[in-house]
C-alpha positions in Angstrom: 56.5 47.2 13.5 56.7 47.6 17.2 55.8 45.0 19.7 52.7 46.9 20.7 51.5 47.1 17.0 52.2 43.4 16.6 50.1 42.6 19.7 47.2 44.7 18.4 47.4 43.0 15.0 47.2 39.6 16.6 44.2 40.7 18.7 42.4 42.0 15.5 43.1 38.8 13.6 42.0 36.7 16.5 38.7 38.6 16.8 38.2 38.3 13.0 38.8 34.6 13.1 36.3 34.1 15.9 33.7 36.1 14.0 34.3 34.1 10.9 33.8 30.9 12.9 30.5 32.2 14.4 29.2 33.3 11.0 30.1 29.9 9.5 28.4 28.0 12.3 25.2 30.0 11.9 25.2 29.5 8.2 25.6 25.7 8.6 22.8 25.6 11.2 20.5 27.6 8.9 21.3 25.4 5.9 20.7 22.2 8.0 17.3 23.5 9.3 16.2 24.5 5.7 17.4 21.1 4.4 15.4 19.2 7.1 12.3 21.2 6.4 12.5 20.7 2.7 13.2 16.9 3.1 10.3 16.4 5.6 7.8 16.2 2.7 10.1 15.4 -0.1 9.6 12.4 -2.5 12.0 10.2 -0.5 9.9 10.6 2.7 7.0 8.2 3.5 4.8 10.5 5.5 2.6 13.0 3.6 3.5 15.9 6.0 6.0 16.8 8.7 5.1 15.1 12.0 4.3 18.5 13.6 1.4 18.8 11.1 -0.1 15.3 11.6 -3.0 15.3 14.0 -3.6 11.5 14.4 -2.3 8.1 13.3 -4.2 4.9 13.4 -2.5 1.5 13.3 -4.5 -1.6 12.6 -2.7 -4.8 13.5 -3.9 -8.3 14.6 -7.5 -7.2 14.2 -7.2 -4.3 16.6 -7.2 -0.6 15.8 -4.9 1.7 17.8 -5.3 5.5 17.5 -2.8 8.1 18.6 -4.1 11.6 18.7 -3.0 15.0 19.8 -4.9 17.1 22.3 -5.4 20.9 22.2 -1.9 21.3 23.5 -0.4 19.0 20.9 0.4 16.3 23.4 0.1 12.8 22.1 -2.2 10.3 23.8 -3.4 6.8 23.1 -7.0 6.8 22.1 -8.7 3.4 22.5 -11.8 2.2 20.7 -15.0 3.2 22.4 -18.4 1.5 22.4 -20.7 4.1 20.9 -20.0 6.2 17.9 -21.8 9.2 19.5 -19.9 8.9 22.8 -18.0 12.1 23.6 -15.2 12.2 26.1 -11.9 13.8 26.8 -8.6 12.4 27.6 -5.9 13.6 30.0 -2.6 12.6 28.5 0.1 11.1 30.8 3.2 13.4 30.2 5.6 10.5 30.3 3.6 8.3 27.9 2.9 11.3 25.7 6.6 11.9 25.4 7.2 8.3 24.6 4.6 8.3 21.9 6.0 11.4 20.4 9.5 9.8 20.2 8.2 6.6 18.5 6.1 8.6 16.0 8.9 11.0 15.3 10.9 8.0 14.0 8.0 7.2 11.6 8.1 10.8 10.5 11.7 10.3 9.4 11.0 7.1 7.5 12.6 7.2 4.1 11.6 5.3 1.0 14.5 3.0 0.0 13.2 1.5 -3.3 10.1 1.6 -5.5 8.3 -1.2 -7.2 5.2 -1.7 -9.4 2.4 -3.7 -7.8 1.4 -6.7 -10.0 -1.6 -9.0 -9.8 0.4 -11.8 -8.1 1.5 -9.4 -5.4 5.0 -10.7 -4.4 5.1 -8.0 -1.7 2.2 -9.2 0.5 0.5 -5.8 0.5 -2.9 -7.0 -0.6 -3.2 -9.0 2.6 -1.4 -6.6 4.8 0.0 -7.5 8.3 -0.6 -3.9 9.3 -2.5 -0.8 8.0 -1.5 2.7 8.9 -3.9 5.7 8.5 -2.4 9.2 8.7 -4.6 12.2 9.4 -3.4 15.7 8.8 -6.2 18.2 8.8 -9.4 16.2 8.6 -9.9 14.1 11.8 -12.3 11.7 10.0 -10.9 11.2 6.6 -7.3 10.0 6.5 -4.8 11.8 4.3 -2.8 8.7 3.5 -3.4 5.0 3.9 -0.5 2.5 4.0 -0.7 -1.3 3.7 2.3 -2.9 5.3 3.3 -6.2 3.6 6.1 -8.7 3.8 9.6 -8.5 5.0 12.0 -8.1 2.0 14.5 -10.9 1.3 17.3 -8.9 2.9 15.4 -9.1 6.2 16.1 -5.4 6.7 13.3 -3.7 4.6 9.5 -3.9 4.7 7.2 -3.5 1.7 4.5 -0.8 1.9 1.7 0.0 -0.5 0.5 3.6 -0.6 -3.2 3.6 -1.3 -4.4 5.3 -4.4 -1.6 4.1 -6.7 0.1 1.0 -8.0 3.4 1.7 -6.4 5.0 -0.4 -3.6 7.9 1.1 -1.7 10.3 -0.4 0.8 11.2 1.3 4.1 13.5 0.1 6.9 11.8 -2.7 8.8 12.9 -1.2 12.1 10.3 1.6 11.5 7.5 -1.0 11.6 9.1 -2.8 14.6 9.1 0.6 16.4 5.4 0.9 15.8 4.8 -2.6 17.2 6.9 -1.6 20.2 4.9 1.5 20.7 1.6 -0.5 20.7 3.1 -2.9 23.2 4.1 0.0 25.4 0.7 1.7 25.4 -1.4 -1.4 25.8 0.7 -2.5 28.8 -0.3 0.7 30.6 -3.7 1.3 32.4 -6.3 2.9 30.1 -6.0 6.7 29.8 -8.1 8.8 32.1 -11.4 9.8 30.5 -14.3 11.9 31.6 -17.7 12.3 30.1 -18.2 15.8 28.6 -21.1 17.7 29.9 
C-alpha cells in the first residue's frame, strides 16, 4: 500500500469514527429525553403530571394560602388572596420573580417518592394534622387534581412524610423539597405585591 493510499485510509477511518461518535451522542440524548418524559409521571414521582402541564399550585402554611399560577404566556406569578370571590383582575408577572418561581417549582416537579407506608389510626407520620397542604391544579383551575398533606420530619431528619389525599398511603420525599417551598414563599412575600389592574 502506497503512502497516498494509507493517508486516504486514515482519513476515511477518521471520518467514520467521527460519524459514529455523533450518532452515539444523538442516541444517548434521545434516550435520556425519552427517559425523563417517561419518569415525569411514573410511580416514583410525587407530582401527578409534568410541571409543564401544571397550571397552578396552592400551598397552605401557617394559616395562609399562597397560590402560584401561570398567565397566558405560561409565566409563573404569585397570586395573593383577594377580598371578594367575584373580584376579577389581571396580574403582570415580574420576569425575574417568574423565573425564580419556575426554578423552585421545577424542583417540586422532580420530587421522587422514597418510601411508602400505610396510614394507621394513630398516625405516626403527623399527616392528619399537617404542617403544610399542597394543592396541585392541572386542567381544572377550581378543582385540584391532587392534594398533599405534609406531615412530620422522618427520624433520619432527611425525609418528610406526605399523605396523598384519596388513599391510605403515606410516602416520604426528601425534606429539602419542602424547605424549597418555604424558601419560595419567603421570597415572594418579601417582594411588593404583584401589579394588578381591574378588568373592564
